[in-house]
Each structure stands twice: as structure tokens, then as C-alpha cells.
All heavy atoms as an XYZ file, in Angstrom:
991
protein
N     119.164    278.623    167.303
C     120.022    279.240    166.315
C     121.152    278.296    165.906
O     121.436    278.125    164.743
C     120.570    280.555    166.895
C     121.539    281.269    165.994
S     120.650    281.995    164.636
C     121.931    282.893    163.878
N     121.820    277.680    166.893
C     122.925    276.780    166.638
C     122.457    275.539    165.873
O     123.159    275.034    165.011
C     123.600    276.393    167.945
C     124.966    275.787    167.724
O     125.509    275.896    166.630
N     125.503    275.166    168.745
N     121.243    275.048    166.182
C     120.708    273.888    165.478
C     120.408    274.225    164.022
O     120.595    273.398    163.144
C     119.447    273.389    166.170
C     119.716    272.697    167.488
C     118.428    272.220    168.144
O     117.347    272.716    167.846
N     118.567    271.260    169.054
N     119.957    275.442    163.754
C     119.656    275.871    162.391
C     120.934    275.923    161.561
O     120.961    275.475    160.414
C     118.977    277.258    162.393
O     117.818    277.197    163.214
C     118.599    277.678    160.994
N     122.014    276.445    162.124
C     123.297    276.524    161.421
C     123.821    275.123    161.132
O     124.278    274.827    160.022
C     124.319    277.345    162.249
C     125.704    277.262    161.642
C     123.866    278.790    162.355
N     123.755    274.229    162.115
C     124.206    272.853    161.920
C     123.374    272.134    160.860
O     123.901    271.379    160.051
C     124.165    272.074    163.239
C     125.264    272.498    164.187
O     126.284    273.043    163.766
N     125.060    272.265    165.470
N     122.058    272.370    160.864
C     121.188    271.759    159.862
C     121.555    272.248    158.463
O     121.628    271.462    157.523
C     119.716    272.062    160.175
C     118.781    271.555    159.121
C     118.508    270.192    159.009
C     118.186    272.432    158.220
C     117.656    269.726    158.030
C     117.338    271.969    157.235
C     117.066    270.604    157.146
N     121.783    273.549    158.314
C     122.145    274.111    157.006
C     123.485    273.552    156.518
O     123.640    273.239    155.344
C     122.203    275.634    157.080
C     120.840    276.261    157.169
C     120.937    277.759    157.180
N     119.615    278.351    157.325
C     119.404    279.619    157.569
N     120.430    280.450    157.715
N     118.180    280.077    157.681
N     124.434    273.423    157.413
C     125.737    272.859    157.032
C     125.588    271.400    156.609
O     126.181    270.962    155.623
C     126.721    272.968    158.194
C     127.222    274.368    158.420
C     128.235    274.407    159.535
N     128.665    275.776    159.780
C     129.353    276.162    160.821
N     129.701    275.269    161.750
N     129.708    277.414    160.954
N     124.814    270.646    157.352
C     124.595    269.239    157.020
C     123.867    269.108    155.680
O     124.210    268.253    154.852
C     123.808    268.546    158.126
N     122.891    269.964    155.443
C     122.151    269.950    154.184
C     123.069    270.299    153.023
O     123.063    269.623    151.985
C     120.962    270.914    154.256
C     120.084    270.987    153.006
C     119.452    269.627    152.722
C     119.013    272.048    153.176
N     123.871    271.344    153.187
C     124.800    271.742    152.127
C     125.816    270.640    151.856
O     126.124    270.328    150.694
C     125.513    273.038    152.504
N     126.339    270.021    152.896
C     127.287    268.926    152.733
C     126.664    267.739    152.027
O     127.271    267.115    151.160
N     125.434    267.419    152.376
C     124.724    266.314    151.731
C     124.481    266.579    150.256
O     124.627    265.684    149.422
N     124.094    267.803    149.927
C     123.873    268.158    148.520
C     125.164    268.086    147.722
O     125.177    267.610    146.575
C     123.248    269.546    148.416
C     121.804    269.669    148.897
C     121.351    271.130    148.890
C     120.879    268.837    148.017
N     126.268    268.565    148.285
C     127.560    268.481    147.600
C     127.976    267.029    147.384
O     128.462    266.663    146.312
C     128.636    269.230    148.394
C     128.569    270.745    148.346
C     129.585    271.356    149.303
C     128.813    271.245    146.934
N     127.785    266.208    148.395
C     128.136    264.801    148.276
C     127.288    264.108    147.217
O     127.790    263.354    146.389
C     127.979    264.105    149.626
C     128.326    262.614    149.655
C     129.785    262.397    149.281
C     128.021    262.032    151.017
N     125.993    264.380    147.221
C     125.099    263.766    146.235
C     125.456    264.189    144.819
O     125.452    263.372    143.898
C     123.650    264.134    146.555
N     125.794    265.460    144.619
C     126.147    265.916    143.277
C     127.482    265.340    142.834
O     127.683    265.048    141.670
C     126.172    267.445    143.205
O     127.211    267.964    144.017
N     128.412    265.148    143.757
C     129.710    264.565    143.404
C     129.565    263.103    143.019
O     130.250    262.610    142.127
C     130.683    264.708    144.569
N     128.682    262.387    143.665
C     128.504    260.972    143.371
C     127.813    260.751    142.038
O     128.010    259.715    141.411
C     127.711    260.296    144.492
C     128.428    260.204    145.839
C     127.496    259.618    146.896
C     129.703    259.383    145.729
N     127.012    261.688    141.586
C     126.299    261.524    140.327
C     126.992    262.236    139.176
O     126.509    262.219    138.060
C     124.864    262.058    140.440
O     124.911    263.452    140.760
C     124.079    261.298    141.493
N     128.115    262.852    139.416
C     128.813    263.627    138.404
C     129.605    262.713    137.475
O     130.416    261.911    137.925
C     129.755    264.618    139.087
S     130.660    265.641    137.929
N     129.349    262.808    136.180
C     130.121    262.090    135.181
C     131.061    263.084    134.523
O     130.700    264.230    134.283
C     129.207    261.479    134.123
C     128.376    260.347    134.695
O     128.910    259.610    135.530
O     127.204    260.221    134.312
N     132.256    262.649    134.215
C     133.214    263.543    133.589
C     134.042    262.766    132.580
O     134.129    261.546    132.631
C     134.118    264.171    134.641
N     134.655    263.510    131.693
C     135.537    262.913    130.713
C     136.789    262.404    131.428
O     137.276    263.023    132.361
C     135.930    263.962    129.675
C     136.813    263.431    128.586
S     137.351    264.710    127.437
C     135.808    265.353    126.867
N     137.301    261.261    130.979
C     138.529    260.747    131.563
C     139.397    260.135    130.475
O     138.894    259.637    129.464
C     138.228    259.719    132.651
O     137.596    258.593    132.100
N     140.709    260.180    130.692
C     141.680    259.638    129.752
C     142.284    258.365    130.323
O     142.617    258.304    131.493
C     142.798    260.651    129.498
C     142.368    262.013    128.950
C     143.553    262.946    128.892
C     141.752    261.843    127.580
N     142.431    257.360    129.471
C     143.000    256.095    129.905
C     144.496    256.019    129.648
O     145.149    257.012    129.328
N     145.024    254.813    129.776
C     146.445    254.573    129.522
C     146.713    254.542    128.025
O     145.873    254.102    127.251
C     146.871    253.235    130.127
C     146.818    253.219    131.623
C     147.202    251.845    132.124
N     147.108    251.801    133.567
C     148.130    251.542    134.355
N     149.306    251.266    133.843
N     147.980    251.531    135.656
N     147.886    254.975    127.670
C     148.256    255.002    126.260
C     148.459    253.582    125.748
O     148.905    252.702    126.490
C     149.501    255.890    126.052
C     149.546    256.419    124.644
C     150.760    255.161    126.416
C     150.327    257.682    124.488
N     148.095    253.356    124.492
C     148.223    252.038    123.874
C     149.103    252.153    122.640
O     148.985    253.100    121.876
C     146.859    251.507    123.461
C     145.928    251.265    124.616
C     144.600    250.771    124.130
N     143.664    250.621    125.231
C     142.365    250.571    125.077
N     141.833    250.649    123.886
N     141.581    250.435    126.128
N     149.938    251.170    122.463
C     150.819    251.142    121.302
C     152.271    251.046    121.736
O     152.611    251.303    122.886
N     153.105    250.640    120.798
C     154.534    250.514    121.049
C     155.246    251.601    120.253
O     154.915    251.857    119.098
C     155.044    249.119    120.621
C     156.541    248.995    120.850
C     154.297    248.035    121.382
N     156.218    252.227    120.888
C     157.009    253.271    120.236
C     158.346    252.655    119.843
O     159.097    252.182    120.703
C     157.214    254.478    121.172
C     158.014    255.551    120.475
C     155.877    255.018    121.647
N     158.625    252.672    118.536
C     159.844    252.065    118.012
C     160.837    253.139    117.582
O     160.465    254.095    116.908
C     159.528    251.192    116.799
C     158.641    250.032    117.097
C     157.293    249.951    116.897
C     159.033    248.779    117.651
N     156.828    248.735    117.295
C     157.875    247.980    117.759
C     160.249    248.239    118.061
C     157.897    246.695    118.266
C     160.270    246.961    118.568
C     159.114    246.190    118.655
N     162.105    252.958    117.952
C     163.172    253.830    117.453
C     163.237    253.667    115.941
O     163.194    252.549    115.431
C     164.540    253.451    118.080
C     164.580    253.816    119.545
C     165.702    254.060    117.319
C     165.057    255.211    119.857
N     163.323    254.771    115.219
C     163.430    254.732    113.758
C     162.104    254.676    113.035
O     162.067    254.708    111.806
N     160.984    254.604    113.768
C     159.652    254.558    113.162
C     158.839    255.768    113.604
O     159.038    256.271    114.712
C     158.915    253.287    113.586
C     159.573    252.008    113.153
C     159.547    251.849    111.650
O     158.552    252.136    110.987
N     160.668    251.409    111.086
N     157.919    256.229    112.759
C     157.040    257.326    113.200
C     156.175    256.898    114.386
O     155.851    255.718    114.540
C     156.171    257.609    111.967
C     156.941    257.040    110.826
C     157.701    255.871    111.368
N     155.810    257.841    115.212
C     154.971    257.596    116.375
C     153.545    257.274    115.928
O     152.992    257.949    115.056
C     154.962    258.840    117.268
C     154.160    258.760    118.550
C     154.861    257.840    119.546
C     153.990    260.130    119.147
N     152.945    256.254    116.523
C     151.556    255.886    116.237
C     150.994    255.187    117.472
O     151.210    253.996    117.684
C     151.465    254.970    115.022
C     150.031    254.681    114.611
O     149.094    255.258    115.208
O     149.843    253.877    113.686
N     150.299    255.946    118.315
C     149.720    255.424    119.551
C     148.287    255.924    119.677
O     147.862    256.818    118.946
C     150.547    255.832    120.797
C     151.920    255.183    120.772
C     150.657    257.339    120.907
N     147.538    255.357    120.627
C     146.181    255.840    120.871
C     145.873    255.801    122.358
O     146.513    255.083    123.126
C     145.155    255.084    120.032
C     145.141    253.610    120.311
O     144.860    253.205    121.428
N     145.454    252.801    119.321
N     144.867    256.594    122.735
C     144.449    256.730    124.131
C     142.935    256.568    124.196
O     142.209    257.284    123.489
C     144.844    258.115    124.700
C     144.335    258.288    126.115
C     146.347    258.322    124.630
N     142.429    255.653    125.031
C     140.986    255.548    125.205
C     140.458    256.724    126.034
O     141.101    257.157    126.991
C     140.798    254.226    125.939
C     142.100    253.963    126.605
C     143.157    254.641    125.791
N     139.306    257.228    125.643
C     138.682    258.365    126.325
C     137.256    257.998    126.679
O     136.513    257.486    125.839
C     138.677    259.624    125.422
C     137.989    260.787    126.102
C     140.084    259.993    125.003
N     136.885    258.238    127.926
C     135.490    258.085    128.337
C     134.858    259.462    128.241
O     135.321    260.406    128.874
C     135.384    257.539    129.755
C     133.960    257.537    130.232
C     133.462    256.380    131.007
N     134.098    255.110    130.888
C     133.543    254.076    130.239
N     132.393    254.211    129.641
N     134.144    252.910    130.215
N     133.811    259.574    127.433
C     133.154    260.855    127.196
C     132.106    261.142    128.253
O     131.596    260.236    128.912
C     132.491    260.848    125.817
C     133.416    260.602    124.628
C     132.593    260.466    123.356
C     134.438    261.706    124.496
N     131.765    262.411    128.374
C     130.661    262.806    129.244
C     129.357    262.382    128.582
O     129.274    262.314    127.352
C     130.682    264.320    129.450
C     131.884    264.802    130.225
C     131.911    266.305    130.413
O     130.897    266.971    130.121
O     132.939    266.806    130.853
N     128.325    262.083    129.351
C     127.046    261.675    128.762
C     126.532    262.737    127.786
O     126.549    263.926    128.082
C     126.120    261.544    129.971
C     127.029    261.291    131.118
C     128.289    262.048    130.809
N     126.121    262.283    126.607
C     125.578    263.182    125.603
C     126.627    263.863    124.734
O     126.282    264.566    123.793
N     127.905    263.670    125.035
C     128.962    264.305    124.238
C     129.207    263.497    122.976
O     129.244    262.266    122.998
C     130.241    264.425    125.065
C     131.280    265.287    124.402
C     132.424    265.621    125.348
O     132.609    264.903    126.342
O     133.123    266.593    125.082
N     129.398    264.191    121.859
C     129.607    263.553    120.571
C     131.096    263.515    120.250
O     131.818    264.489    120.472
C     128.857    264.338    119.487
C     128.938    263.683    118.131
O     129.193    262.466    118.060
O     128.755    264.398    117.125
N     131.566    262.408    119.710
C     132.980    262.255    119.369
C     133.420    263.332    118.381
O     134.532    263.855    118.481
C     133.247    260.852    118.775
C     134.660    260.739    118.259
C     132.972    259.793    119.796
N     132.553    263.677    117.446
C     132.908    264.669    116.431
C     133.141    266.050    117.033
O     133.836    266.878    116.450
C     131.813    264.745    115.373
N     132.575    266.315    118.210
C     132.704    267.635    118.827
C     133.854    267.712    119.835
O     134.065    268.750    120.442
C     131.393    268.008    119.515
N     134.593    266.618    120.010
C     135.682    266.599    120.987
C     136.905    267.296    120.384
O     137.356    266.952    119.296
C     136.043    265.154    121.391
C     137.257    265.123    122.298
C     134.869    264.496    122.073
N     137.429    268.281    121.093
C     138.641    268.977    120.670
C     139.851    268.236    121.227
O     139.898    267.955    122.421
C     138.647    270.413    121.193
S     137.248    271.400    120.650
N     140.811    267.915    120.366
C     142.020    267.218    120.806
C     143.258    267.909    120.231
O     143.220    268.440    119.124
C     142.012    265.727    120.395
C     140.957    264.959    121.147
C     141.834    265.565    118.903
N     144.334    267.891    121.003
C     145.619    268.445    120.561
C     146.710    267.731    121.343
O     146.472    267.218    122.440
C     145.674    269.940    120.813
N     147.908    267.697    120.775
C     149.025    267.046    121.468
C     150.326    267.759    121.135
O     150.542    268.183    120.003
C     149.119    265.577    121.081
N     151.172    267.888    122.137
C     152.554    268.320    121.967
C     153.403    267.086    122.184
O     153.245    266.381    123.187
C     152.932    269.398    122.982
C     152.289    270.737    122.669
O     152.176    271.067    121.471
O     151.913    271.440    123.609
N     154.308    266.833    121.251
C     155.163    265.653    121.328
C     156.609    266.117    121.404
O     157.042    266.978    120.644
C     154.959    264.747    120.100
C     153.507    264.279    120.027
C     155.918    263.570    120.132
C     153.168    263.524    118.769
N     157.336    265.506    122.330
C     158.761    265.780    122.465
C     159.517    264.461    122.408
O     159.191    263.519    123.130
C     159.073    266.478    123.785
C     158.598    267.916    123.925
C     157.194    267.973    124.468
C     159.544    268.663    124.817
N     160.515    264.397    121.531
C     161.443    263.277    121.519
C     162.602    263.736    122.399
O     163.371    264.606    122.009
C     161.926    262.963    120.114
C     160.858    262.441    119.172
C     161.090    262.361    117.818
C     159.615    262.016    119.627
C     160.136    261.875    116.936
C     158.655    261.534    118.753
C     158.920    261.464    117.415
O     157.961    260.988    116.538
N     162.671    263.207    123.604
C     163.581    263.698    124.660
C     163.218    265.155    124.921
O     162.097    265.424    125.340
C     165.033    263.496    124.295
N     164.101    266.102    124.629
C     163.813    267.524    124.849
C     163.485    268.276    123.564
O     163.277    269.483    123.591
C     165.010    268.201    125.527
C     165.220    267.696    126.937
O     164.223    267.330    127.583
O     166.380    267.670    127.384
N     163.460    267.580    122.428
C     163.209    268.224    121.136
C     161.737    268.110    120.770
O     161.204    267.011    120.603
C     164.050    267.571    120.041
O     165.406    267.663    120.347
N     161.087    269.266    120.628
C     159.665    269.287    120.282
C     159.477    268.958    118.812
O     160.187    269.489    117.947
C     159.083    270.668    120.582
C     157.591    270.738    120.403
C     157.066    272.112    120.846
N     155.658    272.195    120.765
C     154.982    272.489    119.654
N     155.633    272.760    118.544
N     153.675    272.525    119.653
N     158.524    268.090    118.522
C     158.168    267.756    117.147
C     157.271    268.871    116.619
O     156.315    269.282    117.290
C     157.455    266.389    117.070
C     157.030    266.083    115.643
C     158.350    265.292    117.625
N     157.581    269.377    115.447
C     156.810    270.451    114.834
C     155.337    270.033    114.713
O     155.029    268.925    114.273
C     157.387    270.767    113.446
C     156.781    272.000    112.839
O     155.589    272.256    112.968
N     157.603    272.770    112.169
N     154.446    270.936    115.097
C     153.008    270.659    115.073
C     152.473    270.265    113.709
O     151.495    269.523    113.616
N     153.115    270.741    112.635
C     152.662    270.379    111.289
C     152.983    268.921    110.959
O     152.465    268.372    110.000
C     153.302    271.301    110.250
O     154.704    271.097    110.211
N     153.834    268.288    111.783
C     154.210    266.893    111.558
C     153.504    265.950    112.533
O     153.866    264.786    112.634
C     155.730    266.750    111.686
C     156.454    267.566    110.631
C     157.945    267.592    110.873
O     158.397    267.838    111.984
N     158.695    267.336    109.815
N     152.508    266.480    113.236
C     151.739    265.703    114.210
C     150.274    265.703    113.790
O     149.732    266.747    113.422
C     151.880    266.306    115.629
C     150.986    265.574    116.612
C     153.330    266.277    116.072
N     149.654    264.544    113.862
C     148.224    264.432    113.570
C     147.539    263.810    114.776
O     147.943    262.735    115.240
C     147.992    263.576    112.332
C     146.548    263.562    111.926
C     146.374    263.110    110.496
N     144.962    263.114    110.199
C     144.299    262.080    109.723
N     144.930    260.964    109.444
N     143.014    262.153    109.491
N     146.526    264.490    115.291
C     145.770    264.023    116.452
C     144.286    264.105    116.108
O     143.811    265.149    115.663
C     146.063    264.897    117.699
C     145.336    264.354    118.908
C     147.547    264.991    117.955
N     143.568    263.012    116.307
C     142.137    263.030    116.013
C     141.415    262.005    116.879
O     142.015    261.054    117.379
C     141.874    262.776    114.530
C     142.495    261.512    113.984
C     141.767    260.330    113.931
C     143.806    261.506    113.533
C     142.338    259.181    113.434
C     144.384    260.355    113.031
C     143.650    259.198    112.980
O     144.210    258.046    112.494
N     140.127    262.216    117.060
C     139.289    261.323    117.868
C     138.461    260.436    116.946
O     137.928    260.899    115.938
C     138.377    262.135    118.779
N     138.388    259.168    117.314
C     137.586    258.181    116.586
C     136.534    257.617    117.525
O     136.758    257.564    118.737
C     138.466    257.016    116.108
C     139.599    257.410    115.211
C     140.527    256.233    114.903
O     140.699    255.366    115.792
O     141.073    256.206    113.805
N     135.392    257.163    116.993
C     134.386    256.532    117.861
C     134.937    255.271    118.514
O     135.748    254.553    117.930
C     133.245    256.191    116.900
C     133.482    257.012    115.687
C     134.949    257.264    115.611
N     134.493    255.008    119.733
C     134.895    253.805    120.458
C     133.872    252.709    120.296
O     133.036    252.750    119.385
N     133.911    251.741    121.193
C     133.003    250.596    121.127
C     131.580    250.941    121.554
O     130.630    250.302    121.133
C     133.534    249.447    121.989
C     134.844    248.917    121.447
O     135.093    248.968    120.252
N     135.690    248.420    122.333
N     131.437    251.942    122.439
C     130.116    252.367    122.887
C     129.975    253.867    122.657
O     130.932    254.546    122.294
C     129.905    252.055    124.389
O     130.842    252.813    125.151
C     130.100    250.571    124.681
N     128.775    254.400    122.911
C     128.505    255.821    122.666
C     129.308    256.735    123.579
O     129.591    257.869    123.225
C     127.017    256.121    122.858
C     126.138    255.434    121.848
C     124.741    255.895    121.979
N     124.651    257.187    121.304
C     123.599    257.969    121.340
N     122.556    257.609    122.023
N     123.588    259.106    120.705
N     129.670    256.238    124.762
C     130.393    257.097    125.700
C     131.902    256.834    125.688
O     132.611    257.233    126.593
C     129.832    256.959    127.119
C     129.968    255.553    127.676
O     130.181    254.616    126.885
O     129.875    255.401    128.904
N     132.384    256.181    124.647
C     133.815    255.930    124.510
C     134.331    256.483    123.194
O     133.610    256.525    122.204
C     134.115    254.428    124.550
C     133.858    253.775    125.881
C     134.136    252.273    125.831
O     134.446    251.739    124.751
O     134.029    251.646    126.884
N     135.589    256.882    123.197
C     136.266    257.336    121.986
C     137.721    256.913    122.100
O     138.197    256.521    123.164
C     136.157    258.842    121.838
N     138.424    256.995    120.989
C     139.854    256.729    120.967
C     140.535    257.923    120.322
O     140.139    258.350    119.238
C     140.172    255.452    120.152
O     139.518    254.354    120.769
C     141.656    255.197    120.105
N     141.535    258.468    120.997
C     142.321    259.563    120.436
C     143.568    258.946    119.815
O     144.330    258.259    120.486
C     142.704    260.609    121.499
C     143.648    261.645    120.923
C     141.460    261.272    122.059
N     143.746    259.186    118.546
C     144.899    258.654    117.806
C     145.945    259.747    117.691
O     145.628    260.885    117.326
C     144.422    258.225    116.423
C     145.379    257.394    115.654
C     145.050    255.931    115.910
N     146.063    255.094    115.321
C     145.834    254.244    114.352
N     144.623    254.108    113.858
N     146.803    253.516    113.874
N     147.190    259.419    118.001
C     148.294    260.380    117.956
C     149.355    259.810    117.021
O     149.892    258.725    117.270
C     148.903    260.605    119.357
C     147.814    261.020    120.340
C     150.024    261.632    119.302
C     148.226    260.907    121.792
N     149.651    260.563    115.963
C     150.621    260.114    114.970
C     151.581    261.242    114.638
O     151.196    262.413    114.660
C     149.924    259.687    113.684
C     149.087    258.471    113.813
C     148.401    258.173    112.505
N     148.097    256.759    112.414
C     147.541    256.202    111.370
N     147.236    256.926    110.316
N     147.296    254.914    111.361
N     152.806    260.866    114.297
C     153.757    261.846    113.784
C     154.380    261.287    112.515
O     154.443    260.078    112.330
C     154.846    262.174    114.803
O     155.775    261.123    114.882
N     154.846    262.170    111.662
C     155.526    261.739    110.439
C     157.031    261.662    110.650
O     157.744    261.168    109.791
C     155.218    262.701    109.281
O     155.638    264.018    109.648
C     153.737    262.699    108.954
N     157.497    262.139    111.797
C     158.923    262.155    112.110
C     159.292    260.862    112.838
O     158.669    260.520    113.849
C     159.264    263.365    113.012
C     160.735    263.386    113.355
C     158.827    264.652    112.358
N     160.300    260.139    112.366
C     160.720    258.931    113.083
C     161.246    259.265    114.481
O     161.901    260.286    114.683
C     161.842    258.361    112.213
C     161.643    258.970    110.872
C     161.024    260.308    111.107
N     160.957    258.402    115.421
C     161.438    258.567    116.793
C     162.946    258.344    116.793
O     163.427    257.335    116.275
C     160.732    257.565    117.735
C     161.291    257.668    119.137
C     159.237    257.797    117.725
N     163.683    259.307    117.381
C     165.139    259.201    117.388
C     165.739    259.338    118.790
O     166.926    259.573    118.946
C     165.753    260.245    116.456
C     165.404    261.667    116.845
O     164.640    261.859    117.808
O     165.909    262.597    116.193
N     164.909    259.210    119.807
C     165.352    259.311    121.194
C     164.736    258.178    122.006
O     163.676    257.654    121.638
C     164.930    260.657    121.796
C     165.606    261.871    121.176
C     167.073    261.992    121.552
O     167.500    261.366    122.541
O     167.792    262.716    120.851
N     165.348    257.797    123.135
C     164.805    256.697    123.935
C     163.573    257.052    124.767
O     162.878    256.171    125.251
C     165.974    256.310    124.843
C     166.817    257.529    124.920
C     166.656    258.244    123.612
N     163.278    258.354    124.916
C     162.125    258.790    125.707
C     161.260    259.706    124.853
O     161.755    260.624    124.207
C     162.563    259.531    126.989
C     161.356    260.032    127.762
C     163.430    258.646    127.856
N     159.956    259.441    124.881
C     158.986    260.284    124.176
C     158.004    260.829    125.210
O     157.453    260.076    126.007
C     158.230    259.482    123.090
C     157.128    260.323    122.465
C     159.193    258.978    122.030
N     157.814    262.148    125.199
C     156.847    262.808    126.078
C     155.684    263.300    125.232
O     155.900    263.970    124.212
C     157.479    264.004    126.793
C     158.547    263.582    127.764
O     158.254    262.941    128.757
N     159.796    263.916    127.470
N     154.475    262.974    125.658
C     153.269    263.439    124.966
C     152.418    264.201    125.963
O     152.098    263.686    127.036
C     152.466    262.259    124.381
C     153.313    261.486    123.375
C     151.165    262.762    123.751
C     152.650    260.219    122.873
N     152.065    265.427    125.622
C     151.131    266.230    126.403
C     149.829    266.252    125.617
O     149.716    266.949    124.616
C     151.661    267.652    126.611
C     152.905    267.709    127.465
C     154.170    267.567    126.901
C     152.807    267.878    128.837
C     155.311    267.606    127.683
C     153.945    267.913    129.630
C     155.187    267.783    129.043
O     156.316    267.817    129.824
N     148.858    265.465    126.063
C     147.581    265.340    125.363
C     146.549    266.249    126.007
O     146.341    266.202    127.218
C     147.102    263.885    125.404
C     145.756    263.599    124.750
C     145.792    263.943    123.265
C     145.388    262.137    124.959
N     145.908    267.058    125.187
C     144.881    267.996    125.643
C     143.562    267.597    124.990
O     143.467    267.521    123.768
C     145.273    269.415    125.246
C     144.350    270.484    125.735
C     144.910    271.850    125.333
C     144.000    272.971    125.693
N     144.540    274.265    125.296
N     142.547    267.317    125.814
C     141.240    266.893    125.324
C     140.171    267.776    125.948
O     140.166    268.000    127.155
C     140.964    265.415    125.678
C     139.597    264.983    125.188
C     142.044    264.516    125.108
N     139.276    268.277    125.114
C     138.180    269.127    125.579
C     138.253    270.490    124.931
O     139.336    270.978    124.608
N     137.098    271.099    124.753
C     137.046    272.397    124.081
C     137.006    273.550    125.081
O     137.850    274.434    125.014
C     135.820    272.459    123.168
S     135.842    271.195    121.876
N     136.069    273.544    125.996
C     135.959    274.626    126.969
C     136.980    274.459    128.074
O     138.046    275.069    128.075
N     136.657    273.618    129.021
C     137.595    273.288    130.085
C     138.355    272.039    129.654
O     137.886    270.921    129.818
C     136.873    273.033    131.392
C     136.452    274.278    132.106
C     135.993    273.956    133.514
O     135.271    272.993    133.734
N     136.400    274.774    134.458
N     139.522    272.243    129.076
C     140.304    271.131    128.558
C     141.039    270.407    129.681
O     141.401    270.997    130.693
C     141.293    271.638    127.522
N     141.242    269.122    129.456
C     141.998    268.287    130.379
C     143.316    267.958    129.699
O     143.334    267.582    128.526
C     141.212    266.997    130.638
C     141.962    265.972    131.434
S     141.108    264.366    131.485
C     139.461    264.834    131.921
N     144.420    268.127    130.408
C     145.734    267.807    129.857
C     146.373    266.703    130.690
O     146.323    266.738    131.914
C     146.654    269.038    129.856
O     146.035    270.077    129.096
C     148.004    268.711    129.237
N     146.956    265.751    130.000
C     147.655    264.661    130.684
C     148.990    264.432    129.996
O     149.086    264.480    128.778
C     146.819    263.390    130.648
C     147.469    262.257    131.411
C     146.500    261.143    131.663
N     147.173    260.057    132.347
C     146.655    258.867    132.530
N     145.441    258.610    132.086
N     147.329    257.929    133.153
N     150.012    264.188    130.810
C     151.347    263.926    130.286
C     151.591    262.425    130.288
O     151.360    261.750    131.285
C     152.412    264.622    131.134
C     153.824    264.343    130.680
C     154.845    265.004    131.589
C     156.258    264.699    131.125
N     157.259    265.286    132.022
N     152.087    261.919    129.155
C     152.477    260.527    129.022
C     153.974    260.482    128.735
O     154.458    261.201    127.870
C     151.730    259.853    127.866
C     150.240    259.756    128.069
C     149.382    260.737    127.580
C     149.686    258.669    128.742
C     148.014    260.639    127.764
C     148.319    258.573    128.921
C     147.491    259.559    128.432
O     146.140    259.461    128.616
N     154.700    259.660    129.460
C     156.127    259.460    129.237
C     156.309    258.022    128.771
O     155.934    257.082    129.466
C     156.953    259.722    130.517
C     158.436    259.492    130.253
C     156.708    261.135    131.028
N     156.874    257.868    127.575
C     157.016    256.549    126.967
C     158.481    256.227    126.731
O     159.246    257.088    126.302
C     156.278    256.518    125.622
C     154.829    257.004    125.642
C     154.301    257.144    124.242
C     153.979    256.056    126.435
N     158.852    254.997    127.002
C     160.180    254.505    126.671
C     160.084    253.748    125.357
O     159.148    252.974    125.140
C     160.713    253.601    127.775
C     160.861    254.256    129.144
C     161.320    253.233    130.175
C     161.829    255.422    129.094
N     161.040    253.977    124.490
C     160.983    253.373    123.149
C     161.554    251.968    123.159
O     162.274    251.550    124.046
C     161.778    254.226    122.144
O     163.133    254.311    122.585
C     161.196    255.617    122.025
N     161.191    251.241    122.123
C     161.707    249.897    121.883
C     162.662    249.960    120.690
O     162.485    250.777    119.785
C     160.564    248.922    121.541
C     159.554    248.762    122.658
C     160.077    247.908    123.793
O     160.955    247.062    123.566
O     159.590    248.100    124.920
N     163.665    249.105    120.691
C     164.614    249.044    119.601
C     164.293    247.796    118.783
O     164.247    246.688    119.336
C     166.066    248.977    120.118
C     167.054    248.882    118.962
C     166.371    250.181    120.993
N     164.059    247.967    117.465
C     163.787    246.782    116.641
C     164.991    245.839    116.655
O     166.140    246.284    116.596
C     163.541    247.348    115.242
C     163.378    248.813    115.421
C     164.014    249.199    116.709
N     164.722    244.557    116.729
C     165.786    243.551    116.729
C     165.686    242.750    115.448
O     164.604    242.257    115.092
C     165.657    242.627    117.960
C     166.734    241.560    117.934
C     165.718    243.434    119.227
N     166.805    242.607    114.760
C     166.850    241.822    113.518
C     167.470    240.472    113.842
O     168.647    240.381    114.212
C     167.663    242.574    112.464
C     167.629    241.889    111.122
O     166.791    240.976    110.929
O     168.440    242.255    110.254
N     166.677    239.405    113.718
C     167.158    238.065    114.056
C     167.682    237.302    112.854
O     167.869    236.112    112.908
C     166.018    237.252    114.702
C     165.645    237.757    116.068
C     164.467    238.464    116.260
C     166.480    237.533    117.152
C     164.122    238.930    117.525
C     166.140    238.002    118.425
C     164.954    238.694    118.586
O     164.618    239.145    119.833
N     167.950    237.974    111.743
C     168.432    237.251    110.552
C     169.908    237.060    110.564
O     170.681    237.601    111.243
C     168.051    238.007    109.268
O     168.587    239.322    109.329
C     166.568    238.019    109.110
């Protein structure tokens, strides 16, 4: 009896381990782009798609805060573009409002059913005029 229970536990553990090792999932990379004070936000995030997922079917949304002030959703544009390979995409995040704070917070939500949310905290750059 005890050997049967141990065998079942070992079998269940092995199956869980095997399924975890072969599981592919969507993942979000590091944000790319420079945030300038006085300029509208324009950054992108690389996304690794699940096998068989189409870029056109990826749901994306973002909440943007300049310090503690939320940017109105009507002034934010978020969309997914095809990447270099079939399992890659790029999420582009743009705002029409110039950045007016030294810290920008972006809450990026990717996925339609079970969405993944990631917070990005960005420090802005100040343009320098050397003339």
C-alpha cells in the first residue's frame, strides 16, 4: 500500500515537472526608448508570444502616470506590431501629452483572457542645448 502511494506521488510529480519544462508562455521584456522632459512619451516593449498566437489577436492596454498624475486614456495609444520572428512582437506605447515629471510609471497589460500586467518605472532625461 505504501509503495503504491509513493509511486503515485512520484508519477504525479514527474508529470508536473515534465509539463512545466515544456510550457511556453508569453513574456514581456525590458522597455526600450528614452523618455524626455517636454516631449511626448514614445517607448516600446518586446513581447515573446505563445506558440501559435497571432500579433493581431494580442490585447494590449497601458496606464501611464507622470509622477502621481494619470494621463487620460484618450491621450494614450498602445498597439502591438510584428517582431523579427513569428513568436515575437513589439508593444508600442505613445502619449500625446508631453512628459512634465522626472518619473514616469507605466502599467502595461498584455493578453486577452488571462492578462499579464507589468509595471515599468522610468526616469526622464532633460534635453541639453549646447549652442
